[in-house]
C-alpha positions in Angstrom: 55.5 -80.0 -189.3 55.9 -81.2 -192.9 59.7 -80.9 -192.5 59.7 -83.0 -189.4 57.6 -85.7 -191.1 60.0 -85.8 -194.1 63.1 -85.9 -191.8 61.5 -88.8 -189.8 60.8 -90.7 -193.0 64.4 -90.4 -194.2 65.7 -91.6 -190.9 63.4 -94.6 -190.8 64.3 -95.6 -194.4 68.0 -95.3 -193.6 67.7 -97.4 -190.6 65.8 -100.1 -192.5 68.4 -100.0 -195.3 71.3 -100.4 -193.0 69.6 -103.2 -191.1 68.8 -105.0 -194.3 72.5 -104.8 -195.3 73.6 -106.2 -192.0 71.0 -108.9 -192.1 72.1 -109.9 -195.6 75.8 -109.9 -194.6 75.0 -112.1 -191.6 73.2 -114.6 -193.8 76.0 -114.5 -196.5 78.8 -115.1 -194.0 76.7 -117.5 -192.0 77.5 -116.1 -188.6 75.6 -118.8 -186.7 76.9 -120.4 -183.7 79.6 -118.4 -181.9 79.2 -114.8 -182.8 81.8 -113.5 -185.2 83.2 -117.0 -186.0 83.1 -118.7 -189.4 81.6 -122.2 -189.3 83.9 -124.7 -190.9 82.8 -128.2 -191.8 85.4 -130.9 -192.6 85.9 -134.7 -192.6 88.8 -136.9 -191.5 90.8 -137.8 -194.7 94.5 -138.1 -194.5 96.7 -136.3 -195.6 94.3 -133.4 -196.2 92.4 -133.0 -193.0 92.7 -135.1 -189.8 93.2 -135.0 -186.1 96.7 -135.4 -184.6 97.7 -134.7 -181.0 94.5 -132.7 -180.4 95.0 -130.5 -183.5 93.4 -130.3 -186.9 96.3 -130.9 -189.4 96.7 -131.8 -193.0 97.4 -130.1 -196.3 94.0 -128.5 -196.7 93.4 -127.9 -193.0 96.7 -126.1 -192.5 96.3 -124.1 -195.8 92.8 -123.0 -194.6 94.2 -122.0 -191.2 96.8 -119.8 -192.8 94.2 -118.3 -195.2 91.9 -117.5 -192.2 94.8 -115.7 -190.5 95.4 -113.8 -193.8 91.8 -112.7 -194.0 91.5 -112.0 -190.3 88.6 -114.3 -189.5 88.1 -116.7 -186.6 86.4 -120.0 -187.1 85.1 -123.1 -185.4 85.3 -126.7 -186.9 82.7 -129.4 -187.1 83.7 -132.9 -188.4 81.3 -134.9 -190.5 81.5 -138.3 -192.1 81.7 -137.7 -195.8 81.9 -135.2 -198.6 78.2 -135.2 -199.3 77.5 -134.0 -195.7 79.9 -131.1 -196.3 78.0 -130.1 -199.5 74.6 -130.5 -197.8 75.7 -128.3 -194.9 76.8 -125.5 -197.2 73.7 -125.9 -199.3 71.5 -125.6 -196.2 73.5 -122.7 -194.9 74.4 -124.5 -191.6 78.1 -124.0 -192.4 80.1 -121.3 -194.1 83.2 -123.1 -195.4 84.0 -126.7 -196.4 87.6 -127.8 -195.9 89.2 -131.0 -197.3 89.8 -132.9 -200.5 86.7 -131.5 -202.2 86.6 -131.9 -206.0 85.2 -129.0 -208.1 82.4 -130.5 -210.2 79.6 -129.0 -212.3 77.0 -130.8 -210.1 78.4 -129.3 -206.9 78.9 -125.9 -208.5 75.2 -125.8 -209.2 74.3 -125.6 -205.5 77.4 -124.1 -203.8 80.4 -122.0 -204.7 84.1 -122.9 -204.7 87.3 -120.9 -204.0 90.4 -120.7 -206.1 91.7 -124.3 -206.6 94.6 -125.1 -204.4 95.5 -128.7 -205.5 95.3 -130.6 -208.8 94.3 -134.2 -208.5 92.5 -137.0 -210.4 91.5 -140.6 -210.0 93.8 -143.7 -210.0 93.4 -147.4 -209.8 94.9 -149.6 -207.0 95.2 -153.4 -207.4 96.7 -156.3 -205.4 99.6 -157.7 -207.4 101.0 -161.2 -207.5 101.8 -162.8 -204.2 100.9 -165.7 -201.9 101.6 -169.4 -202.5 102.6 -171.1 -205.7 99.1 -172.7 -205.8 97.5 -169.3 -205.7 99.5 -168.1 -208.8 99.8 -171.2 -211.0 96.5 -170.9 -212.8 96.9 -167.2 -213.7 100.5 -167.9 -214.8 99.4 -170.8 -217.0 96.6 -168.7 -218.5 99.0 -165.9 -219.4 101.6 -168.3 -220.7 99.3 -170.1 -223.1 97.9 -167.0 -224.8 97.1 -166.9 -228.5 100.2 -165.0 -229.5 102.6 -167.6 -228.0 100.5 -170.5 -229.3 100.7 -169.0 -232.8 104.5 -168.6 -232.5 104.9 -172.2 -231.5 102.7 -173.4 -234.4 104.9 -171.3 -236.8 108.0 -172.7 -235.3 106.8 -176.4 -235.6 105.8 -175.7 -239.2 109.3 -174.3 -240.0 111.0 -177.2 -238.3 108.9 -179.6 -240.3 110.0 -177.9 -243.6 113.7 -177.9 -242.6 113.5 -181.6 -241.5 111.9 -182.5 -244.8 114.6 -180.7 -246.9 117.5 -182.2 -244.9 116.1 -185.7 -245.3 115.4 -185.0 -249.0 119.0 -184.1 -249.7 120.7 -186.5 -247.3 119.1 -189.9 -247.6 120.5 -190.5 -251.1 124.1 -189.9 -249.9 123.9 -190.6 -246.1 121.4 -193.5 -245.7 122.9 -194.7 -242.4 121.9 -191.4 -240.6 118.9 -190.5 -242.7 117.0 -193.8 -243.7 115.2 -194.0 -247.0 111.9 -194.7 -245.3 110.1 -191.4 -245.0 108.6 -192.0 -241.5 111.9 -193.2 -240.1 114.0 -190.7 -242.0 111.8 -187.7 -240.9 112.0 -188.8 -237.3 115.8 -188.8 -237.5 115.8 -185.5 -239.4 113.4 -183.9 -236.9 115.7 -185.0 -234.0 118.6 -183.3 -235.7 116.5 -180.1 -236.3 115.3 -179.7 -232.7 118.8 -180.5 -231.3 120.3 -177.8 -233.6 117.7 -175.3 -232.4 118.2 -176.0 -228.7 121.9 -176.9 -228.3 123.5 -176.1 -231.6 123.7 -179.6 -233.1 123.3 -183.3 -232.6 126.2 -185.6 -231.5 127.6 -187.8 -234.3 125.0 -186.7 -236.7 125.2 -184.1 -239.4 124.6 -183.5 -243.1 127.4 -184.5 -245.5 125.8 -183.6 -248.9 126.1 -180.2 -250.5 122.3 -179.6 -250.4 121.9 -180.8 -246.8 124.8 -178.6 -245.6 123.3 -175.5 -247.2 120.0 -176.2 -245.5 121.8 -176.8 -242.2 123.6 -173.4 -242.4 120.4 -171.6 -243.1 118.7 -173.4 -240.1 121.6 -172.7 -237.7 121.4 -169.0 -238.5 117.7 -169.0 -238.2 117.8 -170.8 -234.9 119.8 -167.9 -233.3 117.0 -165.5 -234.2 114.2 -167.8 -233.2 115.7 -168.5 -229.8 116.1 -164.8 -229.1 112.4 -164.1 -230.1 111.1 -167.0 -228.0 113.1 -165.9 -224.9 111.8 -162.3 -225.2 108.2 -163.4 -225.6 108.4 -165.7 -222.6 110.0 -163.0 -220.5 107.4 -160.4 -221.5 104.5 -162.7 -220.8 105.6 -164.0 -217.4 106.9 -160.8 -215.9 104.3 -158.3 -217.2 101.0 -160.2 -217.7 101.3 -162.4 -214.6 102.5 -159.8 -212.2 100.1 -157.0 -213.2 97.1 -159.2 -213.5 94.1 -158.4 -215.7 93.4 -154.8 -214.5 96.1 -152.5 -215.9 94.1 -149.2 -215.9 90.7 -147.5 -216.0 89.8 -149.2 -219.3 89.7 -152.6 -217.6 87.2 -151.6 -214.8 83.8 -152.1 -216.5 82.1 -155.2 -215.2 84.6 -155.6 -212.4 84.0 -155.3 -208.6 85.6 -152.0 -207.5 85.6 -150.4 -204.1 85.5 -146.6 -203.5 84.3 -144.1 -200.9 80.6 -143.6 -200.8 79.4 -140.3 -202.2 82.7 -139.5 -203.9 83.2 -138.4 -207.5 84.9 -141.8 -208.0 81.7 -143.5 -207.3 79.8 -141.4 -209.8 82.5 -142.1 -212.5 82.6 -145.9 -211.8 78.8 -146.2 -212.0 78.7 -144.4 -215.3 81.4 -146.7 -216.7 79.5 -149.9 -215.7 81.7 -151.1 -212.9 80.2 -153.1 -210.0 80.7 -150.5 -207.3 81.1 -151.5 -203.7 80.9 -148.2 -201.7 82.7 -148.1 -198.3 82.7 -145.4 -195.6 86.5 -144.8 -195.7 89.4 -145.4 -198.0 90.9 -147.7 -195.4 87.9 -150.0 -195.6 88.3 -150.0 -199.4 91.9 -151.1 -199.2 91.0 -153.8 -196.6 88.3 -155.2 -199.0 91.0 -155.3 -201.8 93.4 -157.2 -199.6 90.7 -159.7 -198.5 89.9 -160.4 -202.2 86.4 -159.0 -201.9 87.0 -156.6 -204.8 89.2 -156.5 -207.9 90.4 -152.9 -207.5 90.1 -149.7 -205.6 89.5 -146.3 -207.4 89.8 -143.0 -205.6 91.6 -139.6 -205.6 95.2 -140.3 -206.6 97.0 -138.5 -203.7 94.8 -140.0 -201.0 95.0 -143.5 -202.5 98.8 -143.3 -202.8 99.2 -142.0 -199.3 97.0 -144.7 -197.8 98.5 -147.5 -199.8 102.0 -146.5 -198.7 100.9 -146.6 -195.1 100.0 -150.3 -195.3 103.6 -151.2 -196.4 102.1 -154.0 -198.4 104.4 -154.8 -201.4 101.5 -156.5 -203.2 99.5 -153.3 -203.5 100.4 -151.2 -206.5 99.0 -148.3 -208.6 98.3 -149.2 -212.2 97.5 -147.0 -215.2 97.7 -143.2 -215.4 95.9 -140.6 -213.3 92.6 -139.9 -215.1 89.5 -137.7 -214.8 91.7 -134.8 -213.7 90.0 -132.6 -211.1 90.9 -129.7 -208.8 90.5 -129.4 -205.0 89.1 -126.2 -203.6 87.5 -124.8 -200.4 83.7 -125.0 -200.7 81.5 -122.0 -199.8 77.8 -121.1 -199.7 76.3 -119.9 -202.9 77.3 -116.3 -203.5 79.3 -116.2 -200.4 80.9 -112.8 -199.5 84.0 -114.7 -198.3 84.9 -115.9 -201.7 86.9 -112.9 -203.0 88.9 -112.4 -199.8 89.6 -116.2 -199.6 90.8 -116.3 -203.2 93.2 -113.4 -202.5 94.5 -115.1 -199.4 95.1 -118.4 -201.3 97.0 -116.6 -204.1 99.1 -114.7 -201.6 100.0 -117.9 -199.8 100.9 -119.6 -203.0 103.2 -116.7 -203.9 104.9 -116.9 -200.5 105.6 -120.6 -201.1 103.3 -121.9 -198.3 101.6 -124.4 -200.7 104.9 -125.8 -201.7 106.0 -126.2 -198.1 102.8 -128.1 -197.3 103.2 -130.3 -200.5 106.7 -131.2 -199.4 105.6 -131.9 -195.9 102.7 -134.3 -196.8 103.6 -135.7 -200.2 107.4 -135.4 -200.3 107.3 -133.4 -203.6 107.8 -129.8 -204.6 106.2 -127.9 -207.4 
């Protein structure tokens, strides 16, 4: 009787242990919904995950599909509005995998897990360059033209011309009173006319120094004029072509205090808020670009590959990326905390990278190969 009781106890404990393992695995893999299917949550964000001809396509979507085949799992897809909804679904265990352009951050890692990164990204700035009518651009052009550097150069030039004019009059009026009168006011006017004519056109008709001292000063001035004209031309070209065309936002350092659009709930919104920008959150990147084109914001900041892709689709030559890619970040598949899928998914991603699948998708959607 005692042997039977002991045997029955062992059987019951074994059944309980196996049932517990199966229950834990069901929770870990999140086998809710259709039995045996992984619940994938994603959002529409070209070129990483979007609907086309009734299929889910994009860099991340197609990489996930290949990884799922590699690991032998089936899945069903649910589309949500933004990245935060994906994180919340995984945190609440109503989904098993998040697919898309999801940045790996410390804040997100605290509540969910991530797979091996599959794409390196970062933030970038999009602005609207010069365009429109002459009236729209005249004020920024004048503001850039009359900057302190150019005003200082003009002041130095006028001072140099005054000195040269004085020296020429000083040496010439005793020997050439007809062209350089003895009166200082009249003589300086004639001398200044000769100085500016020499600077701009190389000399003044029927007027030139005849004394030894005046000619020595004239030679020095003519040589100096060549250098000054070159410097002035270079300064004007730099000011008008760079400052006017690029505007007053040339990178992330110019964003504090400016109105900047980005996607609501993104890592870009967190970064902009921390830097003191006036953030205007929008539902989609398309709405952000529309706000920029309408003049409602000064710039758009978002993930560089998505921003470049969407800006190119508009075929608007006034839109341009400025500054470097900053706040480098990695995209990865999101998972539930301590998910049993993580190791198998990591192996599948590395296998696909070794086969060149990642490069094929990069070439397909970004026209580049790494």
